[in-house]
N, C-alpha and C positions, 0 to 999 in steps of 0.2 A: 147760840153757841152750835159749834160743830162737833158731832159726837166722834169719838175716835174710830168706830168702824165705816163710816161714812167716806166715800171718797168724792172729791170735788173735780167737776170738769175744767180744764182750763185751756186755751188755746196753744198752739205749739210755739208759738213766740209771746212772751209776755214779759211786761216791765217789771223791775223789782218792786216797784210801788203795788201795781196792779195784782200781784202774786201775794204780797201781804195783805191786801184787802180781800182777796179770792178766800184765803186761807184763815182769815181773822186773826193775823198776826201785826204787831206794829212793824212799820218799815225798817227800822233799827234792828229789829231780830233778823230780818231776812238780809240786811245789811252785813251782821255779822257772820252769816253762814258762809254768805260770798265771799267776805274778807278772808276767812278762816280757810278758804279754798284758792284764795290768791285769783279771785275772779273780780272784774270790776264790779262795784259796789253803788254805782250812781242809782239815786231812784227810779231814773228814767231810762236806765240801761235795760236793752232787752235781752231777755234770758232765751235759750233755747229749750226744747223740750227736756232734755237729759238733763240740764241744770235746774231748771225748775223742778222737776220731780225729785231730784236729789236733795234740794235745798227745803223744800216743803217737807221732804222724809225726816230730815235731821230735825224740823220742828214739831215731828210728830202727826203731820197730817198726810194722809194720801191723797194723790193728786193724780189724774188720767188726762191725758190727751185728748182732745175732741176729734173723734174718728175723722171727720172732714179734713182736718188739718193734716193728719197723718196720711190720709188718702192722696191729699194735694200733693205733699213733699215726696211720697212714692210716684205718683205719676212724673213729677219732675224728674226725678232719678231715672226712670223707665225711658223718658224720652231724650235724656243728655247723657247717662251714662250706662245704664246696665240694663238691656230688655229682658234678660233671662233671671234677675234676681227673684227671689221669693216674694210673694204678698205677706203684708201685715196679716195678723190674725184678727179675728172678728169682724166689727161691722166695716171697720176701714178695709181690710183685704177684701170683702165682698164689694164694696164700692170699686176699689181698684180694678179687681177680675172682671168686674162687670164693664167698665170702661174700657179697657183694654180689649176683650172679646167683641165690643160693639163698635170699637174706634171708627171705622170707616163709616159706619152708619149714622153714627153722632157727628162726625165731620160734615157731611152732606147737609143734615140737617141745619146746623150751625151756619154753615155758609149761605144757605139758602136765605136765610132772614138777616143776616149781618149786611147791610148796605157799604157797598165798596170796600169790604173785607174780606179777603180769603182765608181760609182757616190757619195757612202758610204763613202769612203776614201778620198775624195777631201775635202779641208778645206770649211767650211759651206760657208764662202762668195764667193770663187771661183764657187762652183756649183750654187749658186743662181744667180751669174753674167752670167753663161753660160746659166742658165736656161731662164734668162731675154732676153739675146741676141737671144737666138735660137728661143724663142717666138715672137720676133720683127720681125727675118727672115722670119718666116712662115706667118706673118699677112699680109702682102702683099709688094708692091715694094716699099713703103717709109716708114721711110727713107731709103736711100740708104744702101748698104752691106757696103760700107766704113765707113758710119757715125756709123752704128749699132757696128761694131767691133771697131772702134777708141773709141767709148764711152764705151763699154765693157773693153777696157785696161786702160781708164783712171780709171774707178771704182776699178779696181783691183788694179792699183799703188796707188789710195787714201787710198782703203778699206784694202788691203790685203797685201801680203808678196812682198818681193823683185822680186822673180821669176813667182809671180803670172800672171802679165802682159803678158808675152811671153806664157806661158801657155795658158792662156785664148784666146790670138791672134791665137795661134796654132789650138785649138779645134775649134773656131769658125770660122776661115777661112776654114778648112776644111769641117765643117758643111754648110756652105755658098755654096760651090760648088755643094752639094746635094740637098740643099734646093731651092736655087736660079737659079743655073744653069742647074739641072738635072731635 
């Protein structure tokens, strides 16, 4: 059972049924909250971060969004909309700031190991996932290489194409050998 004082970490995009599982509630309870807000309430519907946080809050559970998801969203915004926008708070902000400050160096390293792909030709989401993962690999021994690569693959599977997970896995695994083992 979840204690009222604990926060549960969820991804920035989550289905109504997965949210129910994460917060220990019935899917019908989450659906009722969504319906009361005039939002689509099918169990498979994906909820954005704000809606998921609000729905969980109505059900008495505090959730927080995974920092890597927030960082990826902000990096996407940085590249497509507004380069001068403020960074998010906490760990997500530190990740975004680090990627933005080291962008050129990260891109050079990514391009050096990605066969037949310039960074500019990569899908926008994929290149930002790789930048984020590489920055984390270079930032210290924690989290572990396996966690960083696994989380990057998860982000690719959630936010990008069907083939992106294996692409991200291959590039980051290669980078990890030189960054962490070399």
